[in-house]
Every structure is written in C-alpha cells, then in structure tokens.
KOLGU-393955 format. One line per 5 residues: number of its first residue (from 0); their letters; for each residue x, y negated, z of N, C-alpha, C. Coordinates in pm, 1 decimal. Layout:
BEGIN
NUM = A = X,Y,Z,X,Y,Z,X,Y,Z; ... .
***
This chain:
BEGIN
0 = MRIWD = 5059.4,-7585.2,-34412.8,5191.8,-7526.6,-34390.2,5210.0,-7502.5,-34241.0; 5259.3,-7383.3,-34206.6,5274.2,-7348.8,-34065.6,5393.7,-7255.9,-34046.2; 5488.5,-7300.2,-33962.5,5592.9,-7212.6,-33911.6,5562.5,-7194.8,-33763.4; 5525.5,-7075.1,-33725.0,5488.7,-7049.6,-33586.6,5612.6,-7048.2,-33497.5; 5593.2,-7077.1,-33371.2,5701.3,-7067.8,-33272.9,5689.2,-6941.4,-33189.0 .
5 = IYPGY = 5567.6,-6890.7,-33173.3,5547.8,-6767.2,-33098.7,5608.2,-6650.6,-33176.2; 5625.2,-6537.7,-33109.5,5695.3,-6425.8,-33172.1,5615.7,-6370.0,-33290.6; 5681.5,-6333.6,-33400.6,5611.2,-6284.1,-33519.4,5528.8,-6158.0,-33496.1; 5560.0,-6084.0,-33390.3,5482.2,-5963.9,-33362.0,5335.1,-5990.8,-33338.0; 5300.4,-6114.9,-33301.8,5160.2,-6150.9,-33279.5,5084.8,-6177.5,-33409.4 .
10 = LARQQ = 5157.2,-6189.8,-33519.0,5094.5,-6229.5,-33644.6,5035.9,-6109.3,-33717.3; 4910.6,-6121.5,-33759.6,4850.8,-6021.3,-33846.9,4916.5,-6030.8,-33984.7; 4888.1,-5934.2,-34068.9,4954.2,-5925.7,-34198.8,4946.4,-6057.2,-34275.6; 4827.7,-6116.0,-34282.6,4810.4,-6239.3,-34359.7,4898.1,-6351.2,-34305.9; 4902.3,-6365.9,-34174.3,4981.9,-6473.2,-34113.9,5131.6,-6444.5,-34123.9 .
15 = LLGEH = 5169.7,-6318.7,-34107.9,5311.3,-6282.1,-34113.9,5368.8,-6306.6,-34253.0; 5303.2,-6252.7,-34353.5,5352.7,-6270.0,-34489.9,5333.7,-6413.6,-34537.8; 5229.2,-6478.8,-34489.1,5207.5,-6618.6,-34525.1,5315.3,-6708.6,-34469.6; 5354.6,-6685.6,-34343.7,5462.5,-6767.2,-34287.5,5592.8,-6742.8,-34362.2; 5618.7,-6616.8,-34397.8,5741.4,-6587.4,-34471.7,5745.0,-6664.2,-34603.1 .
20 = RELHG = 5634.1,-6666.7,-34672.7,5626.6,-6739.6,-34799.7,5646.5,-6889.4,-34777.8; 5580.6,-6945.0,-34676.9,5591.1,-7088.6,-34652.0,5729.3,-7127.0,-34600.1; 5792.4,-7037.1,-34525.6,5928.0,-7065.3,-34478.1,6024.4,-7079.0,-34595.5; 6009.1,-6992.9,-34696.1,6095.1,-7005.4,-34814.1,6071.0,-7138.8,-34884.2; 5945.9,-7181.0,-34891.4,5917.5,-7310.7,-34951.1,5979.8,-7423.7,-34872.4 .
25 = MFNIL = 5972.3,-7415.8,-34740.1,6032.4,-7519.4,-34656.9,6184.1,-7519.0,-34669.8; 6242.8,-7400.0,-34677.8,6387.7,-7391.8,-34694.1,6431.2,-7462.4,-34822.5; 6357.2,-7443.4,-34929.8,6391.4,-7509.1,-35055.9,6381.3,-7661.0,-35044.5; 6284.7,-7708.8,-34967.1,6271.8,-7853.4,-34945.5,6392.0,-7907.1,-34868.9; 6429.3,-7838.2,-34759.8,6536.4,-7887.2,-34673.0,6674.6,-7865.2,-34732.1 .
30 = DQGKK = 6691.9,-7754.1,-34803.4,6825.1,-7718.9,-34852.9,6853.5,-7777.6,-34990.7; 6749.7,-7789.4,-35072.7,6770.2,-7830.8,-35211.0,6703.9,-7964.3,-35243.9; 6642.7,-8026.7,-35145.2,6583.0,-8157.6,-35166.9,6457.2,-8157.7,-35249.9; 6391.1,-8042.1,-35260.7,6266.5,-8038.4,-35336.6,6157.5,-8115.3,-35262.1; 6058.0,-8160.7,-35335.6,5956.7,-8247.7,-35275.8,5845.9,-8164.8,-35211.2 .
35 = GYANH = 5740.2,-8135.3,-35281.1,5634.3,-8054.7,-35222.7,5579.4,-8115.2,-35094.8; 5599.4,-8043.7,-34983.8,5550.1,-8087.3,-34852.9,5661.1,-8153.0,-34771.5; 5745.8,-8230.9,-34836.1,5861.3,-8290.1,-34768.2,5821.5,-8380.4,-34652.5; 5705.0,-8442.1,-34658.6,5661.5,-8534.1,-34553.1,5557.6,-8472.8,-34459.4; 5536.2,-8344.8,-34472.0,5442.9,-8275.2,-34383.6,5502.2,-8270.4,-34242.5 .
40 = PETLR = 5422.0,-8287.8,-34137.5,5476.1,-8284.7,-34000.4,5553.8,-8157.8,-33968.8; 5509.7,-8044.3,-34023.5,5582.1,-7919.1,-33998.4,5720.9,-7924.1,-34059.9; 5730.2,-7978.0,-34181.0,5861.0,-7990.5,-34245.5,5949.7,-8086.9,-34169.4; 5894.3,-8198.8,-34128.8,5973.9,-8303.0,-34063.9,6035.6,-8255.1,-33933.3; 5966.4,-8168.1,-33859.6,6023.4,-8124.9,-33731.6,6140.2,-8028.1,-33750.1 .
45 = WVGCI = 6154.0,-7972.0,-33871.3,6264.5,-7881.0,-33898.5,6383.4,-7950.1,-33965.1; 6373.9,-8078.9,-33990.6,6487.8,-8151.6,-34047.3,6605.4,-8143.7,-33949.7; 6721.0,-8104.3,-33999.5,6838.7,-8087.8,-33915.0,6843.9,-7954.7,-33842.8; 6748.0,-7867.0,-33870.9,6739.3,-7738.0,-33799.9,6738.6,-7621.2,-33898.0; 6809.3,-7634.9,-34008.9,6800.2,-7533.0,-34113.4,6857.2,-7399.1,-34067.8 .
50 = EALKR = 6959.5,-7400.9,-33979.5,7013.3,-7273.7,-33930.7,6911.6,-7203.4,-33841.1; 6835.4,-7279.8,-33764.6,6729.0,-7220.3,-33683.7,6618.2,-7165.1,-33773.3; 6592.6,-7232.0,-33884.8,6493.0,-7182.1,-33979.2,6537.3,-7046.9,-34035.4; 6666.8,-7033.2,-34059.7,6719.3,-6903.8,-34104.6,6699.3,-6797.1,-33997.3; 6720.2,-6835.0,-33870.9,6698.4,-6739.9,-33761.6,6551.9,-6696.6,-33755.9 .
55 = RHELL = 6461.5,-6793.1,-33770.8,6319.5,-6758.5,-33773.1,6290.8,-6662.8,-33888.0; 6354.4,-6685.7,-34000.4,6337.5,-6596.7,-34115.0,6383.0,-6455.6,-34080.2; 6494.6,-6442.8,-34010.4,6543.4,-6311.0,-33969.8,6443.1,-6240.4,-33879.3; 6380.6,-6315.6,-33789.5,6279.8,-6256.6,-33701.7,6159.1,-6207.9,-33781.6; 6115.6,-6288.7,-33877.2,6003.8,-6248.4,-33962.0,6037.1,-6121.7,-34039.4 .
60 = VSEML = 6155.9,-6118.4,-34096.7,6195.7,-6002.6,-34176.8,6206.0,-5877.6,-34090.4; 6262.2,-5890.7,-33971.2,6273.8,-5775.8,-33882.2,6136.2,-5719.7,-33847.6; 6041.1,-5807.8,-33821.6,5904.5,-5763.6,-33792.1,5839.9,-5701.8,-33915.4; 5862.7,-5760.8,-34031.9,5807.9,-5705.4,-34155.5,5860.6,-5564.7,-34180.8; 5990.6,-5545.7,-34165.2,6050.5,-5415.0,-34190.5,6000.6,-5311.4,-34090.5 .
65 = LRGYN = 5984.4,-5351.8,-33965.0,5932.8,-5259.4,-33864.1,5793.8,-5209.3,-33902.2; 5714.5,-5295.4,-33965.2,5578.0,-5257.2,-34004.3,5571.9,-5190.9,-34141.4; 5686.4,-5176.1,-34207.2,5689.1,-5105.4,-34333.8,5672.5,-5191.7,-34456.5; 5680.8,-5324.2,-34441.4,5672.6,-5413.2,-34556.8,5810.0,-5425.6,-34622.4; 5810.2,-5442.2,-34753.3,5935.5,-5461.2,-34825.9,5981.3,-5606.5,-34815.8 .
70 = HHSPL = 6112.1,-5625.3,-34830.4,6166.9,-5761.4,-34831.1,6279.7,-5769.0,-34932.3; 6268.7,-5863.5,-35025.8,6368.8,-5876.7,-35132.1,6411.3,-6021.9,-35152.9; 6397.8,-6105.6,-35050.2,6430.1,-6247.6,-35068.4,6512.0,-6300.7,-34950.8; 6637.2,-6256.9,-34939.4,6720.7,-6303.8,-34827.5,6757.2,-6450.9,-34842.2; 6783.1,-6514.5,-34728.7,6837.6,-6650.0,-34728.2,6987.9,-6642.3,-34707.5 .
75 = AEQLG = 7055.3,-6754.6,-34729.2,7199.8,-6759.2,-34709.0,7233.6,-6727.6,-34563.6; 7351.6,-6671.9,-34542.5,7396.6,-6636.3,-34408.1,7407.2,-6760.6,-34319.6; 7378.6,-6743.7,-34191.3,7394.1,-6853.9,-34096.6,7541.3,-6888.5,-34080.8; 7572.6,-7016.3,-34096.0,7711.6,-7060.6,-34085.7,7730.5,-7168.4,-33980.1; 7629.9,-7249.8,-33957.4,7642.9,-7361.1,-33864.1,7578.7,-7333.6,-33729.7 .
80 = EVVWP = 7581.2,-7434.4,-33644.8,7519.5,-7424.5,-33513.0,7367.3,-7413.9,-33527.3; 7308.2,-7327.6,-33446.4,7163.3,-7309.0,-33450.2,7098.4,-7409.3,-33355.4; 7037.3,-7512.1,-33412.8,6967.5,-7615.8,-33335.9,6819.2,-7605.0,-33367.5; 6738.5,-7586.6,-33262.9,6595.3,-7568.2,-33282.3,6521.1,-7702.2,-33274.5; 6404.1,-7711.0,-33338.0,6322.7,-7832.4,-33324.6,6291.8,-7860.7,-33177.8 .
85 = DIYID = 6287.7,-7987.5,-33142.7,6261.7,-8024.1,-33003.0,6115.5,-8059.9,-32978.8; 6031.0,-8037.6,-33078.2,5887.2,-8061.4,-33062.0,5810.1,-7943.4,-33121.4; 5686.4,-7928.6,-33077.7,5592.8,-7832.4,-33135.3,5479.2,-7908.9,-33202.3; 5425.3,-7853.6,-33309.8,5299.8,-7906.2,-33363.3,5187.3,-7872.5,-33265.2; 5186.0,-7748.5,-33220.1,5099.3,-7702.8,-33111.5,5187.3,-7625.7,-33014.5 .
90 = PPAQQ = 5171.1,-7643.8,-32883.5,5251.6,-7567.7,-32788.6,5222.9,-7418.1,-32801.6; 5316.2,-7332.6,-32759.5,5302.1,-7188.1,-32780.9,5170.1,-7128.6,-32733.0; 5124.1,-7165.6,-32613.8,4997.5,-7109.2,-32565.5,4881.4,-7147.6,-32656.4; 4883.8,-7268.9,-32709.5,4779.6,-7311.5,-32803.3,4790.1,-7233.5,-32933.8; 4911.2,-7200.0,-32976.1,4927.4,-7118.4,-33096.1,4861.3,-6982.1,-33077.8 .
95 = LRLLA = 4874.6,-6924.1,-32958.9,4807.6,-6796.7,-32931.0,4656.0,-6812.5,-32938.8; 4605.5,-6923.1,-32888.9,4460.4,-6946.9,-32895.3,4414.0,-6968.3,-33039.4; 4495.3,-7036.1,-33118.8,4460.9,-7055.4,-33259.7,4451.2,-6921.7,-33332.1; 4544.8,-6832.3,-33303.5,4538.9,-6699.9,-33364.8,4415.0,-6624.3,-33319.3; 4381.9,-6636.4,-33191.1,4262.2,-6568.8,-33140.5,4138.5,-6613.3,-33217.7 .
100 = GKYAA = 4130.9,-6741.5,-33248.8,4019.1,-6791.6,-33327.2,4017.6,-6735.9,-33468.5; 4136.0,-6725.1,-33528.9,4145.6,-6670.9,-33664.6,4108.6,-6523.0,-33667.5; 4146.5,-6449.8,-33563.7,4125.8,-6305.3,-33563.0,3984.6,-6265.3,-33521.9; 3911.7,-6355.2,-33457.5,3782.3,-6319.0,-33399.2,3681.9,-6271.6,-33503.8; 3683.4,-6332.3,-33620.7,3580.7,-6303.5,-33721.2,3589.6,-6161.2,-33775.2 .
105 = DQRSG = 3711.7,-6112.8,-33800.4,3725.1,-5981.7,-33865.0,3809.5,-5882.9,-33785.0; 3833.3,-5913.1,-33658.0,3903.8,-5820.8,-33568.1,4045.4,-5788.1,-33614.8; 4108.4,-5881.0,-33684.2,4249.2,-5861.5,-33719.3,4334.9,-5867.0,-33594.0; 4457.2,-5819.2,-33606.6,4553.7,-5834.8,-33497.7,4692.2,-5811.1,-33552.9; 4791.9,-5857.0,-33478.5,4928.8,-5826.6,-33512.7,4969.6,-5694.2,-33450.4 .
110 = RIPLP = 5097.8,-5663.9,-33455.5,5148.1,-5544.3,-33386.6,5129.6,-5557.7,-33237.1; 5149.9,-5678.5,-33185.9,5138.1,-5705.0,-33043.1,5003.1,-5772.0,-33017.7; 4919.8,-5718.0,-32930.2,4790.6,-5780.9,-32901.6,4808.9,-5919.9,-32840.6; 4719.0,-6010.3,-32871.8,4724.8,-6142.5,-32810.5,4701.3,-6128.5,-32660.4; 4788.4,-6185.4,-32577.8,4776.2,-6167.5,-32432.5,4658.3,-6245.3,-32375.5 .
115 = VNSQQ = 4599.1,-6189.0,-32272.0,4485.6,-6255.7,-32207.9,4525.7,-6322.1,-32076.9; 4646.7,-6292.6,-32028.7,4693.1,-6353.4,-31904.3,4845.7,-6352.4,-31901.2; 4902.4,-6414.2,-31799.3,5047.9,-6424.5,-31787.0,5113.0,-6288.3,-31770.8; 5046.6,-6197.9,-31701.5,5104.3,-6066.9,-31676.1,5122.8,-5988.6,-31806.4; 5024.9,-5993.5,-31893.7,5036.7,-5924.7,-32021.7,5140.7,-5992.4,-32110.2 .
120 = LWAQH = 5142.3,-6123.9,-32110.8,5240.8,-6198.9,-32188.7,5382.3,-6163.3,-32145.1; 5404.6,-6155.9,-32014.6,5536.3,-6122.4,-31962.2,5574.6,-5979.3,-31998.5; 5482.2,-5885.3,-31984.5,5512.0,-5745.8,-32016.9,5555.4,-5731.0,-32162.7; 5498.4,-5810.2,-32249.9,5532.6,-5802.4,-32392.1,5671.9,-5857.4,-32421.9; 5721.1,-5947.8,-32338.3,5849.1,-6014.9,-32364.0,5963.6,-5967.1,-32275.1 .
125 = KYSVM = 5937.5,-5885.8,-32175.4,6034.5,-5865.9,-32067.7,6167.2,-5806.5,-32114.7; 6165.0,-5711.7,-32209.9,6291.7,-5652.4,-32253.4,6373.2,-5750.3,-32338.4; 6306.6,-5835.0,-32412.8,6379.5,-5939.4,-32485.6,6445.0,-6036.1,-32388.3; 6371.1,-6077.4,-32285.6,6428.1,-6168.9,-32186.3,6544.0,-6102.8,-32113.5; 6533.2,-5974.4,-32084.0,6642.3,-5902.4,-32019.1,6769.9,-5910.5,-32102.5 .
130 = AHDPN = 6756.7,-5903.6,-32234.4,6873.2,-5910.7,-32322.3,6927.4,-6052.5,-32334.3; 6840.0,-6151.0,-32335.3,6883.3,-6289.8,-32352.8,6935.1,-6351.5,-32223.2; 6868.9,-6323.3,-32113.1,6904.0,-6389.0,-31986.4,6861.1,-6300.3,-31869.2; 6945.8,-6203.9,-31829.2,6906.9,-6111.4,-31721.2,6880.3,-6180.1,-31588.4; 6946.3,-6291.5,-31562.5,6919.1,-6363.7,-31437.6,6778.2,-6422.5,-31438.3 .
135 = LYKVI = 6739.4,-6479.5,-31551.1,6603.5,-6531.2,-31563.2,6502.3,-6417.5,-31554.7; 6536.6,-6303.6,-31611.0,6449.7,-6185.7,-31603.7,6415.2,-6152.6,-31458.5; 6515.0,-6158.8,-31372.0,6492.7,-6126.5,-31230.7,6403.9,-6229.9,-31162.3; 6407.5,-6352.6,-31211.9,6328.2,-6460.1,-31151.7,6183.2,-6456.2,-31199.8; 6164.3,-6433.6,-31330.8,6030.3,-6445.8,-31387.8,5935.4,-6339.7,-31333.6 .
140 = GPEVA = 5983.1,-6216.4,-31319.3,5894.9,-6109.2,-31273.5,5816.8,-6145.1,-31147.7; 5885.1,-6182.9,-31038.3,5813.4,-6222.4,-30916.8,5726.2,-6346.8,-30935.9; 5772.5,-6440.3,-31019.3,5693.9,-6562.0,-31041.5,5563.4,-6531.8,-31115.7; 5567.3,-6431.7,-31203.2,5445.7,-6391.5,-31273.7,5353.0,-6313.7,-31180.4; 5413.5,-6233.6,-31092.1,5333.0,-6150.1,-31002.8,5258.5,-6231.7,-30897.5 .
145 = HGRYR = 5329.8,-6326.3,-30835.7,5264.9,-6398.0,-30724.1,5320.8,-6538.6,-30703.4; 5373.0,-6598.5,-30810.2,5432.8,-6730.5,-30795.5,5387.9,-6828.8,-30901.2; 5483.1,-6907.4,-30944.7,5455.8,-7021.5,-31032.2,5378.6,-6985.2,-31158.7; 5414.4,-6872.0,-31220.8,5355.6,-6840.0,-31350.9,5237.5,-6744.2,-31343.0; 5193.6,-6711.5,-31223.0,5081.3,-6618.0,-31210.8,4959.6,-6665.2,-31289.3 .
150 = DDMEG = 4929.6,-6792.5,-31280.1,4813.8,-6848.5,-31350.2,4853.2,-6959.6,-31447.5; 4982.1,-6966.5,-31479.2,5030.8,-7071.6,-31570.2,5081.6,-7008.6,-31699.1; 4988.3,-6962.9,-31779.7,5025.5,-6902.7,-31907.2,5082.8,-7006.4,-32002.6; 5040.3,-7130.8,-31990.3,5092.6,-7238.6,-32074.8,5243.5,-7253.3,-32054.9; 5284.2,-7267.2,-31929.0,5425.7,-7284.6,-31899.9,5506.9,-7161.9,-31932.9 .
155 = LASLL = 5452.6,-7044.6,-31904.0,5524.8,-6920.5,-31931.5,5545.7,-6900.8,-32081.1; 5444.6,-6927.7,-32160.7,5456.5,-6910.1,-32305.8,5567.3,-6998.1,-32362.5; 5576.0,-7121.9,-32317.2,5682.0,-7211.8,-32364.8,5819.1,-7163.9,-32319.6; 5829.6,-7120.1,-32194.3,5957.3,-7070.9,-32143.0,6005.3,-6949.8,-32221.4; 5915.9,-6859.6,-32255.4,5954.9,-6739.2,-32328.0,6001.5,-6771.6,-32469.4 .
160 = VETLR = 5932.4,-6862.1,-32536.8,5976.3,-6903.3,-32670.5,6117.4,-6960.8,-32664.4; 6141.7,-7048.2,-32568.4,6273.1,-7111.7,-32556.7,6381.0,-7011.2,-32518.0; 6348.2,-6915.1,-32433.5,6446.1,-6815.1,-32390.3,6489.5,-6727.0,-32506.0; 6397.0,-6688.0,-32591.5,6430.7,-6600.2,-32703.1,6507.5,-6672.1,-32813.5; 6524.0,-6803.2,-32801.9,6604.4,-6876.6,-32899.7,6753.5,-6870.2,-32868.1 .
165 = APVDA = 6789.2,-6829.8,-32747.8,6929.9,-6821.8,-32708.1,6994.5,-6697.9,-32769.6; 7126.6,-6700.2,-32789.6,7194.9,-6581.9,-32842.8,7201.6,-6469.8,-32740.2; 7234.1,-6350.4,-32787.1,7246.0,-6231.4,-32702.1,7387.4,-6176.7,-32714.6; 7453.0,-6149.9,-32600.3,7585.8,-6088.7,-32609.7,7573.3,-5936.7,-32600.5; 7681.4,-5868.0,-32635.0,7676.9,-5722.6,-32651.1,7641.1,-5650.1,-32521.9 .
170 = GRLYN = 7697.3,-5694.8,-32410.0,7671.2,-5627.8,-32283.4,7525.4,-5636.8,-32241.9; 7467.9,-5755.2,-32254.2,7327.3,-5773.9,-32217.1,7235.4,-5697.2,-32311.1; 7271.2,-5695.2,-32437.9,7192.8,-5620.7,-32535.9,7187.1,-5473.1,-32499.3; 7303.0,-5415.4,-32471.9,7306.8,-5271.9,-32444.0,7233.1,-5239.8,-32314.6; 7242.7,-5328.0,-32216.8,7171.2,-5307.8,-32091.3,7019.8,-5302.5,-32114.2 .
175 = ALQHM = 6968.4,-5394.9,-32193.8,6824.5,-5395.4,-32222.2,6783.4,-5270.4,-32299.2; 6865.4,-5230.6,-32395.6,6834.6,-5110.2,-32472.7,6834.7,-4986.4,-32383.5; 6927.1,-4981.5,-32288.1,6930.5,-4869.1,-32194.7,6801.5,-4861.1,-32112.9; 6751.4,-4975.4,-32069.7,6626.2,-4976.3,-31993.9,6509.3,-4928.6,-32080.7; 6506.4,-4969.6,-32206.0,6401.8,-4922.6,-32296.2,6414.5,-4772.7,-32319.4 .
180 = WGYVK = 6537.6,-4726.7,-32333.4,6563.3,-4583.7,-32352.5,6514.0,-4503.9,-32231.8; 6541.4,-4552.9,-32113.7,6496.5,-4485.4,-31993.1,6345.5,-4472.4,-31987.2; 6275.4,-4568.8,-32044.5,6128.9,-4566.1,-32043.1,6075.0,-4452.6,-32129.3; 6146.6,-4419.8,-32238.8,6096.1,-4316.2,-32330.1,6168.8,-4182.9,-32316.5; 6291.8,-4184.8,-32267.2,6372.4,-4062.5,-32264.7,6418.5,-4021.6,-32125.2 .
185 = GDTPP = 6384.3,-4097.3,-32023.8,6420.0,-4059.9,-31887.6,6569.4,-4052.8,-31865.7; 6617.3,-3938.9,-31819.0,6758.3,-3922.8,-31783.4,6845.2,-3875.4,-31899.3; 6788.8,-3857.2,-32017.8,6868.5,-3815.0,-32133.1,6971.6,-3922.3,-32167.0; 7100.5,-3885.9,-32180.4,7202.8,-3987.2,-32210.7,7171.8,-4061.0,-32340.8; 7183.9,-4193.2,-32342.4,7154.2,-4270.0,-32463.6,7271.4,-4268.8,-32561.1 .
190 = PQQPV = 7245.8,-4288.0,-32690.6,7354.8,-4309.3,-32786.3,7436.7,-4431.6,-32746.3; 7564.5,-4431.3,-32780.9,7653.6,-4539.3,-32738.8,7650.9,-4659.9,-32831.6; 7619.9,-4638.9,-32959.0,7616.6,-4750.9,-33053.4,7479.5,-4818.7,-33047.0; 7475.5,-4950.3,-33024.5,7346.4,-5019.1,-33010.9,7251.7,-4996.9,-33128.0; 7303.3,-4999.2,-33251.0,7214.7,-4983.9,-33366.4,7153.4,-4844.4,-33368.9 .
195 = VLLDA = 7232.5,-4743.9,-33331.7,7180.7,-4606.8,-33325.8,7080.3,-4593.3,-33211.8; 7111.5,-4657.0,-33100.2,7023.1,-4651.6,-32984.0,6887.4,-4715.2,-33014.6; 6888.4,-4831.7,-33077.8,6761.9,-4897.5,-33110.9,6680.4,-4812.7,-33208.0; 6746.1,-4753.9,-33307.3,6674.7,-4667.4,-33401.4,6611.7,-4548.3,-33329.4; 6686.0,-4491.0,-33233.0,6634.2,-4376.4,-33158.5,6515.6,-4416.6,-33071.0 .
200 = IRAAV = 6524.5,-4535.0,-33011.8,6413.0,-4585.6,-32930.8,6289.2,-4603.5,-33017.7; 6306.7,-4665.8,-33132.5,6193.1,-4688.9,-33222.2,6128.2,-4557.1,-33262.8; 6212.3,-4459.3,-33298.9,6159.1,-4330.1,-33342.1,6079.4,-4263.9,-33229.9; 6133.1,-4268.6,-33108.1,6064.5,-4206.6,-32994.4,5934.8,-4279.2,-32961.7; 5938.1,-4411.1,-32969.7,5818.8,-4490.8,-32939.3,5706.5,-4460.1,-33038.1 .
205 = VERRV = 5741.1,-4451.6,-33166.2,5640.3,-4423.2,-33268.4,5589.0,-4280.0,-33255.3; 5680.2,-4185.4,-33236.2,5640.9,-4044.6,-33226.6,5548.2,-4020.2,-33107.7; 5579.7,-4081.6,-32994.7,5502.8,-4058.3,-32872.1,5391.7,-4161.0,-32850.5; 5383.9,-4258.2,-32940.8,5283.2,-4365.3,-32929.1,5290.5,-4430.9,-32791.8; 5411.6,-4473.9,-32755.8,5433.8,-4538.5,-32626.1,5385.2,-4682.6,-32637.0 .
210 = EYLLH = 5262.5,-4705.8,-32595.6,5197.2,-4834.7,-32619.1,5273.5,-4950.8,-32556.1; 5328.1,-4928.1,-32436.6,5397.6,-5036.0,-32365.7,5512.2,-5092.0,-32449.4; 5585.5,-5005.0,-32518.7,5696.6,-5051.0,-32601.8,5652.1,-5084.7,-32743.8; 5547.6,-5021.2,-32791.8,5493.1,-5060.8,-32922.0,5449.2,-5206.6,-32920.7; 5412.1,-5255.3,-32803.0,5365.9,-5393.2,-32788.1,5475.1,-5484.6,-32733.3 .
215 = STALS = 5599.6,-5444.7,-32747.7,5711.9,-5524.0,-32697.0,5776.7,-5605.2,-32808.8; 5807.7,-5730.6,-32780.7,5881.5,-5812.1,-32878.0,6015.8,-5749.3,-32911.4; 6077.3,-5683.7,-32812.7,6213.1,-5631.5,-32828.7,6223.7,-5527.6,-32938.8; 6115.0,-5460.5,-32971.4,6121.1,-5351.7,-33067.8,6169.3,-5400.1,-33204.3; 6138.3,-5523.1,-33239.9,6193.2,-5579.9,-33363.9,6294.8,-5689.7,-33335.8 .
220 = ELALW = 6276.1,-5765.1,-33227.9,6362.0,-5881.3,-33200.4,6507.3,-5842.7,-33176.6; 6531.0,-5733.8,-33105.0,6669.0,-5697.4,-33072.5,6746.1,-5645.3,-33193.2; 6675.8,-5614.3,-33302.1,6744.7,-5570.6,-33423.7,6835.3,-5679.9,-33480.0; 6808.2,-5805.7,-33446.4,6893.5,-5915.3,-33493.5,7030.6,-5911.2,-33429.6; 7042.8,-5843.0,-33315.8,7164.3,-5853.4,-33236.2,7245.5,-5725.2,-33229.9 .
225 = V = 7194.8,-5614.7,-33286.8,7268.6,-5488.2,-33279.2,7384.3,-5487.6,-33377.6 .
***
C-alpha cells in the first residue's frame, strides 16, 4: 500500500491509478472502520488526517482528468480542517528515486519527467509555489540558482511538498495564472474568470506543445482552486 507525497504528475499510469485505488481502500478503513490494512504503516500515518486524504484524492483526480482518464468514484466533500501526516514513509526525494527505479526497466514516465537536479525540480513546481506562497517563490528562485538549494534536492523536494499543502487564495491564484498565460499568449489580455483562464492555458499548452508548462505541476494542481 502506498500513498505518495510527491505530486501525482510524476506518476506513470500504473502508479497513478494504483494510488487512486489504494486511497479509496484506505479511506474505507479510516472512515468506516474496515480492517484490511488497518495496521499498515501507511494507513497509520493517515490516522486523524482524513480531510488531507480527501485533498490528495482531489489532486489524483485532477491529474487523471488532465490525462484523459475517467473518474466515477468521488469522496465526500471536505468539511473539517485539513491536517496532513507529520511523517513520511520515505522522504519526497527518496520517493522520486523509487519511481526512477520502477521506471528504468520499461521506460515508463508520468506527465512530468522525474527531475535530475534542483533546478529542474524547481521549474516543475514554480507556478504552483507562486500561487501558494508568492513570498516564498521570490526566495526559492535565487536559492536554487546559487544558494542553499542549488545542490540540496533533498531539502527542496520536502519544502515543495509542504508548500503545496497550503491553501490558495483567489488573488494569488489569479496572479499565477496570469504568469502562465503570459508564457503562452504574451500580451494578449487573459480571461477574467480563473476557471476559464486555466482552461485556455491548458488548451494553448497542448496545442502548441509548450513543454515547460506541460511539465508543470500547476497545470493540474491549480484546478483544485479555481
């Protein structure tokens, strides 16, 4: 049983759909008291974090829909405070290495390529971080270029996972979407409604095969907040 902490965009089809299936099983254990893997370390770390498990489910579904997979098994709406597990089974950077090992045999990959250094990891997350914490966004860029995180992919991977767990407010969301729009549409005025803007960005990215944004967490992650 495995619920990943890294962004679902890194998961190949087997891992993405497999996590979705296992998450539903874990939800039934935590919400309905079913047994199964109730004492599994992965299950135990999610005890008391069922609202966060629902959030993870939303991220999985958003990534699935972006890739064209169907989804017909919603969970109950989030009602309580979102509290995330305070431990990892494997830290985020190790999770990326585990996936690299799984993918090596048959050249599988997720939508987002597994990063080989801090610079690539940051480029994949930067628009999501801009939406979640613009002040941190301004700090991380220089630190990745020539500071603390230049050669510390371990620390950066953990920081990015934790940053994307925070909520996004409307102003920060629209600001990040505007920056993404500028990357694909230049000076063309963006749509004013965030949901319309994100749809337009996605369409332009796919049509023009804009690799930089095709490999961005924000392309599916920000759909949770529009």
